[in-house]
C-alpha positions as CSV (number, residue, x, y, z in Angstrom):
1,X,12.0,-262.4,7.7
2,X,14.2,-259.3,7.5
3,X,16.5,-258.7,10.5
4,X,15.4,-255.7,12.5
5,X,18.2,-253.2,13.2
6,X,18.4,-249.7,14.6
7,X,20.9,-247.3,12.9
8,X,21.5,-243.9,14.5
9,X,23.2,-241.0,12.8
10,X,24.9,-239.0,15.6
11,X,26.4,-236.3,13.4
12,X,24.6,-232.9,13.5
13,X,25.7,-232.2,9.9
14,X,22.8,-234.3,8.6
15,X,19.9,-233.2,10.7
16,X,17.5,-234.6,13.2
17,X,15.3,-237.6,13.2
18,X,12.8,-236.0,10.9
19,X,15.1,-234.0,8.5
20,X,18.4,-234.3,6.8
21,X,18.6,-238.1,6.4
22,X,16.9,-238.3,3.0
23,X,19.9,-239.7,1.3
24,X,20.3,-242.5,3.8
25,X,16.6,-243.3,3.8
26,X,16.8,-243.6,0.0
27,X,19.5,-246.3,0.4
28,X,17.4,-248.5,2.7
29,X,15.7,-250.4,-0.2
30,X,19.1,-251.7,-1.3
31,X,19.2,-253.9,1.8
32,X,16.0,-256.0,1.8
33,X,17.7,-258.4,4.2
34,X,17.4,-255.7,6.9
35,X,14.4,-254.0,8.5
36,X,16.2,-250.7,9.2
37,X,15.0,-248.3,11.8
38,X,17.0,-245.2,10.8
39,X,17.1,-242.3,13.3
40,X,19.0,-239.1,13.7
41,X,20.2,-238.2,17.2
42,X,22.9,-235.5,17.3
43,X,25.1,-236.3,20.3
44,X,27.9,-234.1,21.7
45,X,29.2,-235.8,24.8
46,X,29.9,-239.2,26.2
47,X,26.6,-239.5,28.2
48,X,24.5,-238.7,25.1
49,X,26.4,-241.3,23.0
50,X,26.0,-243.9,25.7
51,X,22.3,-243.2,26.0
52,X,21.5,-243.6,22.3
53,X,23.8,-246.6,22.0
54,X,21.9,-248.7,24.4
55,X,19.6,-250.2,21.8
56,X,21.4,-249.2,18.6
57,X,23.0,-251.7,16.3
58,X,25.1,-249.1,14.4
59,X,26.3,-245.6,15.1
60,X,27.2,-243.3,12.2
61,X,29.5,-240.6,13.6
62,X,31.4,-237.6,12.4
63,X,34.3,-235.5,13.6
64,X,33.0,-233.9,16.8
65,X,31.6,-237.0,18.6
66,X,34.3,-238.4,21.0
67,X,33.9,-242.2,20.8
68,X,36.0,-242.9,23.8
69,X,36.7,-246.1,25.8
70,X,34.0,-245.2,28.3
71,X,31.5,-244.9,25.5
72,X,32.5,-248.1,23.8
73,X,32.5,-250.1,27.0
74,X,28.9,-249.0,27.6
75,X,27.2,-249.6,24.3
76,X,27.2,-253.4,24.2
77,X,24.5,-253.7,21.7
78,X,26.4,-251.7,19.0
79,X,28.1,-253.9,16.4
80,X,29.6,-251.2,14.2
81,X,30.7,-247.6,14.4
82,X,30.9,-246.1,10.9
83,X,32.8,-242.8,10.6
84,X,31.9,-240.2,8.1
85,X,35.2,-239.4,6.6
86,X,38.9,-240.2,6.8
87,X,40.2,-239.3,10.3
88,X,39.9,-241.6,13.3
89,X,41.4,-239.5,16.0
90,X,38.0,-239.2,17.8
91,X,37.5,-243.0,18.0
92,X,39.4,-245.2,20.4
93,X,40.3,-248.1,18.1
94,X,41.9,-250.2,20.8
95,X,38.9,-250.1,23.0
96,X,36.6,-250.8,20.1
97,X,38.6,-253.9,19.3
98,X,38.6,-255.1,22.9
99,X,34.8,-254.9,23.1
100,X,34.2,-256.4,19.6
101,X,32.9,-253.3,17.8
102,X,33.9,-253.0,14.2
103,X,35.0,-249.5,13.1
104,X,34.8,-248.6,9.5
105,X,35.5,-245.3,7.6
106,X,36.1,-244.1,4.0
107,X,39.8,-243.4,3.5
108,X,39.2,-242.1,-0.1
109,X,36.9,-239.4,1.1
110,X,37.7,-235.9,-0.4
111,X,41.3,-236.7,-1.4
112,X,41.0,-234.6,-4.5
113,X,39.0,-231.8,-2.8
114,X,41.6,-231.4,0.0
115,X,44.5,-231.5,-2.4
116,X,42.8,-228.9,-4.7
117,X,42.1,-226.7,-1.7
118,X,45.7,-226.9,-0.4
119,X,47.0,-226.1,-3.9
120,X,44.6,-223.2,-4.1
121,X,45.9,-221.8,-0.8
122,X,49.5,-222.4,-1.8
123,X,48.9,-220.3,-5.0
124,X,47.0,-217.7,-3.1
125,X,49.8,-217.3,-0.6
126,X,52.5,-217.2,-3.3
127,X,50.7,-214.8,-5.7
128,X,49.3,-212.7,-2.8
129,X,45.8,-213.1,-4.2
130,X,43.8,-212.4,-1.0
131,X,46.0,-209.5,-0.1
132,X,45.6,-207.9,-3.5
133,X,41.8,-208.4,-3.4
134,X,41.5,-206.8,0.0
135,X,43.7,-203.9,-1.0
136,X,41.8,-203.2,-4.2
137,X,38.5,-203.3,-2.2
138,X,40.1,-200.7,0.1
139,X,40.9,-198.4,-2.9
140,X,44.5,-199.3,-3.7
141,X,43.9,-198.9,-7.5
142,X,42.6,-195.4,-6.9
143,X,45.7,-194.6,-4.7
144,X,48.4,-196.3,-6.7
145,X,47.0,-196.6,-10.2
146,X,48.4,-199.6,-12.1
147,X,51.7,-199.6,-10.2
148,X,51.6,-203.2,-9.2
149,X,54.8,-202.9,-7.2
150,X,53.3,-200.1,-5.1
151,X,50.2,-202.2,-4.3
152,X,52.0,-205.4,-3.4
153,X,52.8,-205.9,0.3
154,X,55.8,-208.1,-0.3
155,X,57.7,-210.1,-2.9
156,X,56.2,-212.6,-5.3
157,X,58.9,-215.1,-6.2
158,X,58.2,-217.5,-9.0
159,X,57.2,-221.0,-7.8
160,X,59.8,-222.6,-9.9
161,X,62.5,-221.0,-7.7
162,X,60.9,-222.2,-4.4
163,X,61.1,-225.2,-2.2
164,X,57.9,-226.9,-1.0
165,X,57.9,-229.1,2.1
166,X,55.2,-231.7,2.5
167,X,54.4,-233.2,5.9
168,X,52.6,-236.5,5.4
169,X,52.7,-238.4,2.1
170,X,49.6,-240.5,2.2
171,X,46.8,-240.2,-0.4
172,X,46.3,-236.4,0.0
173,X,50.0,-235.6,0.3
174,X,50.7,-237.5,-2.9
175,X,47.7,-235.9,-4.6
176,X,49.1,-232.5,-3.6
177,X,52.5,-233.4,-5.0
178,X,50.9,-234.4,-8.3
179,X,49.3,-230.9,-8.5
180,X,52.5,-229.1,-7.4
181,X,54.9,-230.8,-9.7
182,X,54.0,-229.0,-12.9
183,X,54.8,-225.7,-11.3
184,X,58.5,-226.6,-11.0
185,X,58.7,-226.5,-7.2
186,X,61.5,-228.4,-5.5
187,X,59.6,-230.8,-3.3
188,X,60.9,-232.2,0.0
189,X,58.8,-234.7,1.9
190,X,58.8,-235.7,5.6
191,X,57.0,-239.0,6.3
192,X,58.8,-241.7,8.1
193,X,56.1,-244.3,7.3
194,X,56.4,-244.0,3.5
195,X,59.2,-245.7,1.6
196,X,61.8,-243.3,0.1
197,X,61.3,-244.8,-3.4
198,X,57.6,-243.9,-3.3
199,X,58.5,-240.3,-2.4
200,X,61.2,-240.2,-5.1
201,X,58.9,-241.7,-7.8
202,X,56.5,-238.8,-7.1
203,X,59.2,-236.2,-7.6
204,X,60.1,-235.5,-4.0
205,X,63.2,-235.9,-1.8
206,X,62.7,-237.7,1.5
207,X,64.0,-236.0,4.6
208,X,63.4,-235.9,8.3
209,X,61.1,-233.1,9.5
210,X,63.8,-231.2,11.4
211,X,66.1,-231.5,8.4
212,X,63.5,-230.2,6.0
213,X,62.0,-227.3,7.9
214,X,64.9,-224.8,7.5
215,X,65.0,-225.4,3.8
216,X,61.4,-224.8,2.8
217,X,59.7,-221.6,1.4
218,X,56.3,-223.2,1.6
219,X,55.1,-225.9,4.0
220,X,51.9,-227.9,3.5
221,X,50.6,-230.4,6.1
222,X,48.8,-233.6,5.2
223,X,49.4,-235.9,8.2
224,X,46.7,-237.5,10.3
225,X,46.2,-236.4,13.9
226,X,47.9,-238.9,16.2
227,X,49.6,-238.6,19.6
228,X,52.8,-238.3,17.6
229,X,51.6,-235.4,15.4
230,X,49.7,-233.4,18.0
231,X,51.6,-230.2,18.4
232,X,54.1,-231.3,15.8
233,X,54.6,-227.7,14.6
234,X,55.6,-226.0,17.8
235,X,57.6,-222.8,18.7
236,X,60.9,-224.5,18.4
237,X,60.2,-225.9,14.9
238,X,58.7,-222.6,13.8
239,X,61.8,-220.8,14.9
240,X,63.9,-223.1,12.7
241,X,62.0,-222.0,9.5
242,X,62.9,-219.1,7.3
243,X,61.3,-215.9,8.6
244,X,59.4,-215.5,5.4
245,X,58.2,-219.1,4.9
246,X,54.5,-219.8,4.5
247,X,52.5,-222.6,6.2
248,X,49.3,-224.2,4.7
249,X,47.3,-226.5,6.9
250,X,44.4,-228.5,5.5
251,X,44.9,-231.5,7.8
252,X,44.0,-231.2,11.5
253,X,44.1,-228.1,13.6
254,X,46.0,-229.6,16.7
255,X,49.0,-230.5,14.5
256,X,50.0,-226.8,14.9
257,X,50.5,-225.2,18.3
258,X,48.2,-222.2,17.5
259,X,49.6,-219.9,20.2
260,X,53.1,-220.6,18.9
261,X,52.0,-219.9,15.3
262,X,50.3,-216.7,16.4
263,X,53.5,-215.4,18.1
264,X,55.6,-216.5,15.2
265,X,53.4,-214.6,12.7
266,X,53.4,-211.5,14.9
267,X,57.2,-211.6,15.2
268,X,57.8,-212.3,11.5
269,X,55.4,-210.2,9.3
270,X,57.0,-211.7,6.2
271,X,55.8,-215.2,7.2
272,X,52.3,-216.2,6.2
273,X,49.8,-218.9,7.0
274,X,46.8,-220.2,5.2
275,X,44.6,-222.2,7.6
276,X,41.6,-224.3,6.8
277,X,41.8,-226.0,10.2
278,X,42.6,-224.7,13.6
279,X,42.0,-225.8,17.2
280,X,39.6,-225.3,18.7
281,X,37.0,-224.8,16.0
282,X,35.4,-222.5,15.4
283,X,38.1,-220.0,16.3
284,X,36.9,-217.4,18.8
285,X,36.0,-214.1,17.1
286,X,38.5,-212.2,19.2
287,X,41.4,-214.5,18.4
288,X,44.5,-212.4,17.4
289,X,44.9,-214.5,14.2
290,X,41.9,-212.7,12.8
291,X,43.7,-209.4,13.2
292,X,46.9,-210.4,11.4
293,X,47.2,-209.4,7.7
294,X,49.5,-212.3,6.9
295,X,46.8,-215.0,7.6
296,X,44.2,-216.5,5.2
297,X,41.3,-218.4,6.8
298,X,38.9,-220.8,5.3
299,X,36.2,-222.6,7.5
300,X,37.3,-226.2,7.5
301,X,35.9,-226.4,4.0
302,X,38.7,-228.2,2.2
303,X,36.8,-231.5,2.2
304,X,33.8,-230.0,0.6
305,X,32.2,-230.5,-2.8
306,X,28.6,-231.5,-3.3
307,X,29.7,-234.8,-4.7
308,X,32.2,-235.6,-1.9
309,X,29.4,-235.2,0.7
310,X,27.1,-237.5,-1.3
311,X,29.8,-240.1,-1.7
312,X,30.9,-240.1,2.0
313,X,27.4,-240.5,3.2
314,X,26.7,-243.4,0.8
315,X,30.0,-245.2,1.7
316,X,29.5,-244.6,5.5
317,X,26.0,-246.0,5.4
318,X,27.1,-249.0,3.2
319,X,29.9,-249.8,5.5
320,X,27.6,-250.1,8.5
321,X,25.1,-252.2,6.6
322,X,27.8,-254.6,5.5
323,X,28.6,-255.4,9.1
324,X,24.9,-255.7,10.1
325,X,24.5,-258.2,7.3
326,X,27.4,-260.2,8.6
327,X,30.1,-259.4,6.1
328,X,33.3,-257.4,6.2
329,X,33.0,-253.7,5.1
330,X,35.3,-252.2,2.5
331,X,37.5,-250.9,5.2
332,X,38.0,-252.1,8.7
333,X,39.9,-249.5,10.7
334,X,40.6,-252.0,13.6
335,X,41.4,-255.2,11.7
336,X,42.2,-257.2,14.9
337,X,38.5,-257.1,15.8
338,X,37.9,-259.7,13.0
339,X,39.3,-262.3,15.4
340,X,36.3,-261.5,17.7
341,X,33.5,-261.1,15.3
342,X,32.2,-263.5,12.7
343,X,32.0,-261.6,9.4
344,X,32.2,-263.2,5.9
345,X,35.1,-262.0,3.8
346,X,34.2,-259.3,1.3
347,X,33.8,-260.5,-2.2
348,X,36.4,-259.2,-4.7
């Protein structure tokens, strides 16, 4: 007889109990060993997560659900929390390990998409693509004719003469470096957790963050959000940068002190920022960043392609099913938990 399990999707991205879970439902026949009761229950606070976790065997969570120690200590029936995506800053891994809940995620999610998006923003900033588009919509061609120099709001230096700083050199940072290298940029990399020879093999020069910042013309952020990186780019570090340097952030909003960045961009009109992520999200409509001409915004969309969304949903569901069938998922974010739970090793 198939083992009866309840699987609850708490993310509001994929709909309610009666809509939005078609992809997950289509995967259920792949697991005949399980009698799967799949439900959608978008949950936005600790109490809601605790309530739905009382009789759930697996929770599939996204970015906005805070899976805190209090939550984890009060959902004793849950065997696995499977995270849609890469980041784990909203899940207390230590607490999950202590209570014997496996946490799995999909580290390969949207690597290419985010690197593509970061490179697109870098090019848009350097070539002033968004500024020129806005100005032509406002009649700049009628006013200036074909005089490019009269339309441009500032200089457009060739990328081959510029220095790119990369913060974080994991999968996405390395993918960005691969895309940037053919443009002839000098690449400096700050990541104390990556061996210098890995950085050098990718065409970069390893440096400490504070050594690197004054040297860069363009800065792109690809580090995870941790206690160490929260507020990493603050007023002091912004002041150490060139007054016309540009910052691209496709990682996590809280890595940059947004108030400090706003003040920096107001003080230095030659500086620019291209932000796919901010904190909080969404940014209030009256936020001063919207009024600054030296800022490009995208709506936390760097992760997105139709295929990336399909893949992450499949991998997230599969990771949870692995645990419910008694085997190790492809990725265990809290490996020490394996000392507390009996899961068969994954076959090669």
